[in-house]
Each structure stands twice: as structure tokens, then as C-alpha cells.
N, C-alpha and C positions, 0 to 999 in steps of 0.2 A: 543416698543418694534415691530421688527416684525422677523417673521418667519423664521429660520435661517437652513444653509444646508451646505454638504458637497457634492461636484460633483466629483468623481473619473471615472476614465475613458475620462476624460470632453471635449477630442477634441479639437474643435472651441466654447465649451461652450454653446450648443444648448438647452442643460438642463436648464440650464440658463435665456437662450432666452426665453425659455417656461414659467418657473416661474415668471419671470418678476422682475420690481424695486421693488416689493412688499418684494421682499425676499430675506434677506441677507446673501451673501457666506462669509463662516469662512473659507473653504479651498478647494482649487480646484488643481487633480491631471493628469498629460497624461505623456505618455514614450517619445511620437514624438515631437523630437525640433521643425518639421514643425508646429504640429500644435496649441502646446503651444505658437510661437509667431502670429499665430490668433488667439488663445485666449487672447494675450498680447495687443494684438493691436483693438481687441473689447471691454474687459473688463478688462487692465488693470494685472499687475501681482501682486497685494501686495498680494496675498492670494494665490498663484501661485506656485506648486510642480513642478520640472519637473524631469523625472526620473524613473524606474521600481517601481513600485507600495510595489515592494517586499522587497524593502529596507525601508519603509514608519515602524514607529513605530506609536502605539497612543499615545507616547508624540509628534507627530508633529502636531497632530490634535488640533485646540484649543477649549479653551470653551465646550459647550454642543449644540449641534446642533440639532433639531427640526427633519432633515429628512437628510438621507444619501440617495444619489440618485449613483448606478451603473449600466452605460451601458457599460458592460464588455465586450469580441470582441469576434464576431461572427463565425469565420471563419470554425473554426472546428463543430459548432453546426447546420452546412446546410449541401447539399449537396457535395458541393465543396471541403468541407473538411470531407470530409466522413465519417460524424458522428462522427469524433473521440473525440468530448463534452467534457467533463470538468475533466474528469478523476475522480482520489479518492484526498483527502484532504493530504494523505501522500505521492503521487506522487513526486517522482523530479524531473524527465524528463517531465514536463509540457505542454501539448497545450496551443496554445495563450490563449483558452474560459479558460482554466484553473486556468488562471490568477485571477478567480472565490476565490478561496481561498486565496488567497496573501490579496484580500477586506475582504475577512469573516474573517483572523485571527484579523485585525484592530476594526473588529465589537465585537468580542470573547473579548478582550485585552479595548475596551472602556466599557464593560457592563463590565467586572472586576473591572473593577475601577468605576462604578457606573455613567457613561457618557453616555449609550446607548444610539438613537435617538430615541427618540418616533415613528418616520417612518422610515422605509426604501422602497424603489426601486429599482426594478432591470427590467433593460430595452433588450427585444432581440430578436433576431428572430423567427418565427415560429418553427424551428429544436428541441427547446428546449424543447418543447413537445415529443418531439420522438427522441428527439438522444439516442443510446444508448440503446434503446429500453426502453425509457422513466427512464431509471436510474437516470441520469442530473436534471431533475423534481423534483425527486423524493428525490434527496440530498440536492438540494436546500429546500423542505419543510420541511426535516428533518433536517437539520441543524437552521430553523426560528423557528420551534418549541421549540428546545429543549433550544435556547434561549431567550426564553420568548415571544413570538411573535405569534397573530396572524393573518393569511396571506389570502390572494386572490389573482387571476388573473382575466387577461382580456386582450382578443386581440384586438388591436386597429389597423385598416387602417386606413394609410394616408389619401387616398380616398376619408374621411367623412370630410376632411378638403384641402384639393388642392389637383390637377387633376394628383397624382402620386399614385399609386397602390404600396402601403409597409406596409405590415401588421405585425406588430409587439406583442410579448408576453410583457405586462407591468406585473409584480409579485408583490403586496403591502403588505408589512408588517406592524402590528400597534403592541406595544406593549403592554401585555400584561396588564389588568387594567383603560385601557383608556376606557371612554366612546364610544360607535359606534351611529352617527347621522342612525335611523331608515333607512331612504330617502337612503341610499345608502346599504343596505341591502337587498337581493331576499332569496327565501325560495327555490329557487332550481335555476341550470343553466338555464340560456337564451339567446338563441341562437344567438342574436347581439353579444353579449361581450363573449358566451361561445362557441365557436363552439365544433364537437364532440370529437377531437383533445386533447380539453383540458379537459373535461371528463371524458375518458381514463387514462389521467396522472393523475389525481388524484385521480381515483382509484387505482393506482399504488402504491400512497403513505405508509409508514408505519399506524400504529392507531394512536401514538402521532401528525404524521403531519395529517390525517386526523378530527383528534379530535379538530384543531388548523386551521382548513380551514374556509373559509369564501365566500360567493357569493356574490360578489360587483354589483352591478349596476350602471347605472346614466342614464340620458336624454342624447338622440344621438344630435350631434349640430342642431341650428334651422339657421344656417346661409347656405346661398347656396355656392357653390365650386364656385372659379372662373374659367371659359372657360380656357384650355389648350393653345387658340389661343391668349388670352389674354396677357399670360404670353411670350410665344415667340414672339422673336424681328424679326422684317424685316430687319433690319441693326446692326446684331449682331457686340459686342464687342470681339475679342479678335480670334473670329473664321471665316471662310469664306463660299460662296455657295459653293460648288463642282462646277466644270464645268460641261457640259452639256453628254460626253463621261464619267465622273465621276456618271451623276447620272443615265445614260442608264445603265451602268455597274451593278450598284447598284440593278436598277430596273430586270435587266438580271437573278442577284442570289435568285430572290425571287419567287418560286412557282407561279404554275398556276394558284393556289387560291386566293396570294396574290396581284399577277397582277391583276387580277379581282375584287380586293378590290380600285387598282388605277383607273382605269378605270370605276367605280361607284360616287368615290370621284371628277373625271372631270366632271360628268356630271350634279352636284351639282351648277355650279359658283360660287362663293363663296369660300370665302378664307377655305381649312380645312387643318389642322396639323395633322398629324401620328407621331409617334414615331418606330424608327427601332432598332434593336437589331441583329448582325449576330452572329447567331450562325451553329456549327456544327454537322450536320445531317447525321447518315451513312457514315461518310469520306468525304462530303461536305459541302462548307459552304453555308450558305442558309442567307439572310435577311429574319426575318420577322419581317414584318407590324402591327401597333396594331392602329387601327384607332374610338376608344371605347370615346375618349374625356379623356384615362386617358394615362401620361407617361407610360411607364415602371417601374419598382424597381430601383433608381438610385442601382450603383454597383462602389465599385472602381476601377480602370482604372489597372489591372493586365496585361494589353492589349490591341491592339485594336479593339478586339470584344466585349468589356467589356462597352463601349463608346458608350453613347446612338446618333443614330443616329435621324432630323430632316428631314420630307418628307413634306412638303408645295405644296398643289393643287390650284390654282386658274383658274378655265375654265382648258383650255389647257396646262399653263404652269405647270410642273412640276420640283420642286428644292431642293437638299438636302445639308443637310449640321451637321458639327456636333453641338451636343447641347453646347450650350454655359456653360462656369461658371459660370454667373450670372443667366440663367436659371436653372441649379442645385440647386444654390439657391434660388430661387425663389419655386421650388417646395420640396421645404424642408418649407417654410413658414417662408424662412429669407428677413428679409426688403432689399431695395436695399442700403440704408443707412450702412450695415453688410458688414466690408470688408474682403475682399478675398486674399490668396493670387497670386503675381501677375502671378504665374504659373499655364497655365492649369491645370496640371497633379496633382498639389495638391491641386486646388481648388477641384477638382474634388475627391480627395481623404477625403479633409475637410467635404465636402456633403455628397457625398456614404456611410462615416462611422458614419453618426449623426443619431439624432433625429427629427423629423417631431415638428417642433414648437409648431405649434397650436393642437397638439396630447394632447403636456406635461401639456401645457395651461387649457386643456378640463378638462385633469385627477387631478390636479390642483384643479380647481375652484368647480372640482364636486366632490372628494375624499376626497384629502389630506386637501385642507379650514376648510371644515366644519368638522374634527376631531378635529383636532387642534384649532378651533372654540369653539368648544363643551367642549372642556379641558380646558379652558383659556386664551390660547394666546391672549397677547395685544393687538390687532392691533383693528383699526376700518373699514379694509375692510374683516378681518374676522369674524366680530361681524356683520354684513350685510350675511355674508357665512351662518352663522349659523341659523339665519331669513329665 
């Protein structure tokens, strides 16, 4: 027996990639035909249902899963979405992030059938802690508590595993009655996993949700992060290096502070890679350079400004280009064997909307699998996790 899971808002299957081959997928769903095609190319479509989650019912979900994973849309939980949030359960005109309620209806219906999963993981952007002045986080907590779950949340930055700044909130819910390993429980908030915004969000929950709250902890990853320079190709596929004139135009869009960074990069002599996003500041488009060894957070391309650029400096040579599709996959922790769409924009959508694979693996190895092991899931690797 292997632990089983449902994967909602599955995208290209990065939660599945992080859980690994020791887990069995019973069901996966995504609305996007393009993302579903990517999922199928990498995982097959035996358990894949393509379409609106609102059109699913509990009867569509087979068996009883150990885990339900949902990385529901984040657009309305960020500044770009004006913090419109997930709205209310009864809303008819829902935001994209409001599709959480369609997912939640499935969980409630599974519970009514005696098939609720032992574990639920909800993953989303930092804004879920603050959207609608904390109402969204409080609503999610209230739902989990009423459905018979204890739960906690952790802010995990992909930068702990890959050279990309990508902080995400992972809410982990555990069915009441299951034993909890003492190794994953903290006495209170730990700054490494529980920033002040998370602590404030917990304070804003109702009394029932607070009584079900868990302060979860896990060790920091022990492996070093691969340098950004190793991920960036000298001769990339699918993108070209800019002409000298194009690079000079990009440099001209930088502030004096950013141009000074370029001059400092030249002095090193060795190959240094930085990343650039074009942003509008006070009505003027600017090229903002990052040289701390991390790429900026990948975002889906809604326009040219959201596509991340590479600036490579070797001595006095300076050149620039778009980040390639394969490089975006590497920044998400995907292997080069992962099959991407042939379209650049489609590939960027798949990766930019995804989850950092090693962050999922770390959470599974240190939180999810020890819980299942302690509660008798019969697999050799879980027995090891329990020890």
C-alpha cells in the first residue's frame, strides 16, 4: 500500500512531482486544456479530469485518499488582483481565487460520505494571510475546524531549495483523532516558518478555529542551493541573446543605482548572472536588476513586463535575453526530463503558476509522511519516516 492523493488545480503536476513516486494519484483536475495536456505528457491521463472544478461532485472522486492537495488560483490574493480575495461561500459571481469554495464543497461532501481525506494541504501566495484584512485566512480556518480538522500553516520560500525567491503559504490540515508526531509540533510560532503576518492572521481567527490551530515545525533543508549561474545556459534553446543595441537600451532603462551594480559586476571578471524585471515606476518603465544570486519570483506572462530577463556579465562583456522556458522549469526544481509545452508563453504559464517541487518534497518528508506513518499507513518508506 502506498499513500494516495487527489490533486486539485493540478496545473502541470508539480505537487505530484514533489510528492514523488512513493505516492499514488487517485484523481487530478485542472480547468486549463493546455496545462492538462502538459500534465498528461508527464503523468498520463488515467486519473485526469479536465474542466471546471465546480462541475465535479464527490461521486467523481474514487476511493478514499490520504491527502487532498489544492493549490487554488492566487490572482485575487495579491496586489495585482487588488486583494479581491476568495469572497464568501454563497457568492454567485466568484473571483478566480473564489474557486476555493468549489473545492471545499467536494471536501464537505466527501465527509458526508465518510470519505474525507486524513490530510489536506492548501498552497497559495503570501497574500492569503492579508487579503480582505485577514478575512480569507479566517474563513479557511473556520471551514477546516468545522469539518473536523486541526491545522497549521507555514511560510516556505522556494529560495531554500532553488535560486528563486518564491515565498508561499502552505496550510496543512490533519483530521482530528489522528496522532501527531511530537517532532513536528512547536510550542509557539517559530520565525523561520511563522512570520508576523501569519501570527496576526491566526489572531484574527474565530475561537473554534484557534482551538484547532497547530504550530507546525520542520528542519531546514540540509542541502545547498544550486547557484543561479549553473541553471542559466550559455546557449539556451528557444530564446536568443539580445543584440548589442537591445542590451544597451535595457541598460538605459536602469536607475543610476542599478547601472552601478552592472559596473560592479564587470570588476569581478568571472561570469555573473543577474535577473531583470521591467516595472513601471511613476509612469516610467524601468529595468530593475537583481544580483543576490536569486531569480525573482516567476509570474505568468500577462504582458512583456512580466517576463523575466537575464543579464550576464563576464568582465566587460554584458549581454541580455529572456529567461528560457527550460530555465524557468529548473527554477521550479523540475528535472530537464520534464516535458514542457512547445510554446514559450504556455511553458511560462505552466511553470509560473506552479509549485516549487523540492518545497513539496520537504513538506511531505517532514510533515505529511511522518503523520501517516504514525497512524499506520503500510509502506516501508513511511515506516522509516516514523522512526
